[in-house]
C-alpha positions, -999 to 999 in steps of 0.1 A, spaced: 224 -418 174 209 -387 160 225 -395 126 210 -430 125 176 -416 134 177 -390 107 189 -415 81 162 -441 91 135 -415 88 149 -403 54 150 -437 39 115 -445 53 101 -415 36 120 -424 4 105 -459 3 70 -452 15 41 -438 -6 47 -403 6 82 -396 -7 94 -361 0 132 -361 -2 147 -328 -14 183 -335 -5 205 -366 -3 228 -373 27 265 -370 18 287 -401 25 264 -420 49 279 -446 71 276 -480 54 266 -499 85 240 -473 95 227 -471 60 225 -509 57 208 -513 90 182 -486 83 173 -501 50 171 -536 63 148 -524 92 124 -509 67 124 -537 42 120 -565 68 85 -553 76 57 -573 59 32 -544 59 1 -549 39 3 -513 27 18 -504 -6 53 -498 5 82 -507 -18 100 -515 0 305 -676 58 290 -689 25 279 -724 20 268 -744 -11 243 -772 -9 231 -796 -36 199 -815 -37 198 -851 -50 196 -852 -87 163 -869 -99 167 -903 -114 153 -890 -147 178 -861 -150 199 -877 -177 170 -890 -196 154 -855 -195 186 -839 -206 191 -864 -235 155 -858 -246 159 -820 -249 195 -819 -261 184 -827 -296 180 -791 -308 164 -803 -340 132 -808 -320 131 -772 -308 120 -743 -330 118 -707 -320 82 -694 -321 83 -663 -299 101 -638 -278 98 -628 -241 104 -592 -230 111 -581 -194 121 -548 -178 150 -529 -194 138 -548 -225 158 -579 -219 147 -606 -242 149 -644 -246 136 -668 -272 106 -691 -268 108 -725 -283 83 -752 -293 92 -789 -289 66 -798 -315 84 -805 -347 52 -802 -366 51 -764 -360 72 -759 -391 109 -759 -401 134 -742 -378 124 -706 -375 152 -694 -353 170 -677 -382 139 -656 -389 144 -638 -356 179 -628 -361 181 -590 -359 146 -587 -345 144 -557 -321 112 -555 -300 118 -519 -290 125 -508 -325 102 -479 -334 92 -481 -371 70 -449 -374 88 -418 -385 124 -411 -391 133 -383 -366 131 -375 -330 108 -345 -335 73 -341 -321 69 -374 -302 33 -381 -292 24 -403 -262 -12 -415 -262 -32 -435 -236 -44 -468 -250 -58 -489 -221 -55 -497 -184 -65 -525 -161 -75 -522 -124 -52 -544 -103 -68 -539 -68 -36 -526 -52 -2 -510 -62 17 -524 -92 54 -520 -84 66 -550 -105 72 -548 -142 52 -569 -167 66 -598 -186 54 -599 -223 51 -630 -244 52 -619 -280 45 -640 -311 55 -619 -342 26 -623 -366 49 -629 -396 68 -657 -377 41 -681 -365 7 -690 -376 -16 -685 -346 -41 -714 -348 -57 -710 -313 -58 -688 -283 -29 -705 -266 -5 -685 -288 -17 -649 -286 7 -622 -275 0 -610 -240 13 -592 -209 14 -608 -175 9 -583 -146 13 -587 -108 2 -565 -80 5 -561 -42 -30 -576 -39 -15 -609 -50 -34 -606 -83 -19 -619 -115 -36 -609 -148 -29 -621 -183 -41 -595 -208 -40 -590 -246 -15 -564 -258 -39 -547 -283 -69 -540 -260 -59 -550 -225 -87 -576 -225 -83 -600 -195 -75 -635 -206 -74 -649 -170 -69 -639 -134 -53 -656 -105 -50 -645 -68 -20 -657 -48 -23 -656 -10 1 -627 -4 16 -597 -20 37 -598 -52 64 -573 -56 88 -591 -79 86 -593 -117 73 -626 -132 92 -646 -158 84 -672 -185 101 -705 -192 119 -714 -224 89 -733 -238 65 -704 -232 41 -726 -212 50 -717 -176 49 -684 -157 71 -682 -126 61 -658 -98 77 -651 -64 54 -642 -36 56 -627 -1 44 -661 13 79 -674 5 68 -696 -24 78 -696 -60 47 -704 -81 46 -721 -115 14 -712 -134 1 -722 -168 6 -694 -192 -26 -703 -210 -50 -707 -180 -33 -693 -148 -36 -728 -132 -10 -734 -105 12 -762 -117 36 -765 -88 52 -745 -60 86 -743 -43 87 -731 -7 116 -710 7 119 -699 43 111 -662 39 96 -636 16 105 -635 -21 112 -600 -34 137 -609 -60 124 -617 -95 131 -653 -108 150 -659 -139 155 -691 -160 184 -707 -178 170 -698 -213 187 -727 -231 163 -757 -237 192 -779 -226 194 -764 -191 159 -761 -176 168 -743 -143 149 -716 -125 168 -693 -102 151 -674 -74 165 -655 -43 147 -653 -10 149 -631 21 160 -663 38 195 -652 26 196 -680 0 195 -681 -38 181 -713 -53 185 -732 -85 154 -753 -91 152 -780 -118 121 -780 -139 119 -818 -139 122 -820 -101 111 -789 -83 104 -804 -48 141 -799 -37 166 -774 -49 191 -785 -75 216 -761 -58 215 -736 -30 239 -707 -22 238 -689 12 246 -652 15 252 -631 47 222 -609 39 190 -612 18 190 -608 -20 166 -582 -34 179 -577 -69 172 -598 -99 202 -620 -108 217 -617 -143 228 -649 -162 256 -645 -187 252 -677 -207 281 -670 -230 305 -670 -201 286 -693 -178 283 -668 -150 255 -659 -126 257 -624 -111 238 -608 -82 244 -587 -52 230 -589 -16 220 -563 10 254 -565 26 268 -550 -5 287 -581 -18 286 -588 -56 288 -625 -65 298 -643 -96 288 -680 -95 289 -710 -118 252 -712 -128 251 -750 -125 270 -759 -93 270 -725 -77 308 -725 -72 321 -690 -64 341 -676 -93 347 -643 -75 331 -618 -52 336 -581 -43 323 -560 -14 310 -526 -25 302 -516 12 267 -506 2 234 -525 0 225 -536 -36 189 -533 -47 193 -528 -85 199 -556 -109 233 -561 -127 237 -560 -164 264 -573 -187 279 -557 -218 276 -584 -245 309 -580 -264 333 -576 -234 313 -594 -207 319 -564 -184 295 -563 -155 278 -530 -144 256 -526 -113 246 -497 -90 246 -496 -52 225 -476 -28 252 -452 -16 285 -460 -33 275 -454 -69 280 -475 -101 307 -502 -104 321 -518 -136 339 -551 -134 357 -573 -159 344 -609 -162 372 -620 -140 361 -597 -112 387 -569 -117 373 -535 -109 375 -512 -139 359 -481 -124 335 -468 -97 314 -436 -102 303 -425 -68 289 -390 -73 254 -401 -80 234 -400 -48 212 -429 -36 203 -454 -63 176 -480 -65 172 -479 -103 189 -506 -124 213 -493 -152 209 -500 -189 234 -499 -217 227 -477 -248 247 -464 -278 254 -429 -289 260 -423 -326 282 -395 -338 296 -392 -374 290 -429 -380 308 -439 -348 290 -455 -319 299 -452 -282 285 -474 -254 269 -455 -225 254 -463 -191 220 -447 -181 205 -448 -146 182 -427 -125 189 -415 -89 170 -405 -58 185 -370 -62 162 -364 -91 189 -366 -117 192 -390 -146 228 -399 -154 246 -408 -186 281 -422 -182 308 -436 -205 308 -474 -202 345 -476 -210 357 -451 -184 328 -444 -161 331 -407 -168 300 -385 -166 288 -375 -201 258 -355 -189 230 -355 -164 194 -343 -167 172 -330 -139 140 -349 -135 108 -337 -118 111 -362 -89 131 -391 -76 137 -420 -101 132 -456 -88 122 -475 -119 147 -485 -146 149 -468 -180 144 -484 -214 161 -477 -248 140 -469 -279 159 -467 -311 158 -469 -349 192 -468 -365 210 -435 -358 181 -411 -365 160 -421 -335 179 -427 -303 158 -422 -272 159 -433 -236 126 -434 -218 125 -429 -180 97 -423 -155 101 -405 -122 80 -415 -92 56 -386 -97 43 -403 -129 61 -381 -154 75 -399 -184 105 -383 -201 120 -390 -235 157 -382 -236 176 -379 -269 209 -397 -263 225 -380 -293 217 -345 -282 214 -349 -245 180 -330 -245 146 -341 -231 124 -339 -262 91 -347 -245 74 -351 -211 40 -364 -201 23 -372 -168 9 -407 -173 -4 -415 -139 -18 -397 -108 -1 -424 -87 36 -429 -80 55 -451 -103 81 -477 -91 74 -501 -120 100 -502 -148 84 -499 -183 86 -524 -211 84 -513 -247 73 -534 -276 73 -518 -310 54 -486 -304 36 -495 -271 47 -488 -235 36 -510 -207 40 -499 -170 23 -503 -136 14 -476 -111 7 -471 -74 -28 -458 -84 -37 -496 -86 -37 -497 -124 -16 -511 -151 -12 -489 -183 -5 -492 -220 5 -461 -240 13 -457 -276 42 -436 -288 48 -421 -323 74 -397 -337 
């Protein structure tokens, strides 16, 4: 039909390098929208284009119980570092070497990697270029950062230096120092990398999904390929791991319409496999506190699974493809995620729908949770960008619109929260035209803008202390410093 043709052309333009959307279609047909998106994303072009359930269990390895017993003794594990990924999600890095020192876990309590310590107000922010790395092709994925706080661990060799791991469409993976962007090692995989990498709980393995359908485990120190796990189609979803040392599982979704749990000690067969009606593009979210694994597929179904046996706790059909990654509010356990054409949804941990905000246009960006401070009282808010060039701020409790800000272009990447008590409360977001904006959550005003790249930006930034790390479609990865 004419509508389907127009919609397909619109979405093609939106996802390709030349994005020129000035308006958003109102209330598109779910089936037509889904088919158009799937048609675009099923192509394995070499160009820089961003593009009933069953549960199966693999045989548990004979050494599973011995391995579990070995790592269940938490006294042998000491926190030595922190891993940061997009939207500044963090997890701890442990060492199994008891000679490292006494238990350092308590030293990390309250550590905030995106805490800005320079200045006390939001006035006159300055964004300065620090370094960049040529990555051969577009960098759509976000970096993963392995950070060893200098006051927490004595660095005795190069194996424990803080660094960023960066992937590009060329299949290139680079490990680089945070301070100067010096390349520690490089590794080429045989096909394009679009998903974000992740790091295991011991900080010694880097997991990367590739367009050749394989999940790669690489040495953090050298880039050496340690092992691979083959799926039956392209991997566009970012892998995650069960952060607890007691549960060494890696989760990865494939365009073969399956999500896999892979056991670290036996990665030749899946520990568990769950089949969906359509592929999974988003990065799953693991709520360890409530033993729930959340994700959505391109048919628009949201799933909540038991993270060990993949039993379905609940599911909900949003009637719109899901590209963005879900997020969980820590205190309540409420789940928030955005869909392509049906807006934002908020669910209780039991699957009850709390609210749906639909007046937001087409969304590929993943939402984040921030806090607004007023007269000593804090309020949880949801922030997310849209293809209609607006950045939205909603009440987490009710889903009501608090305010929205007009950007300079469409927003694909996810925002990040930069804060310091109540005086400095900033959300940083980047539109695809390379313009970085700093939005004051307390006042609702954009206090600074800066064009940081001549190429389009689909990569979500990561912020560590006063440094911003982000990739670009100009084939470079950048580091900027921000001061107030």
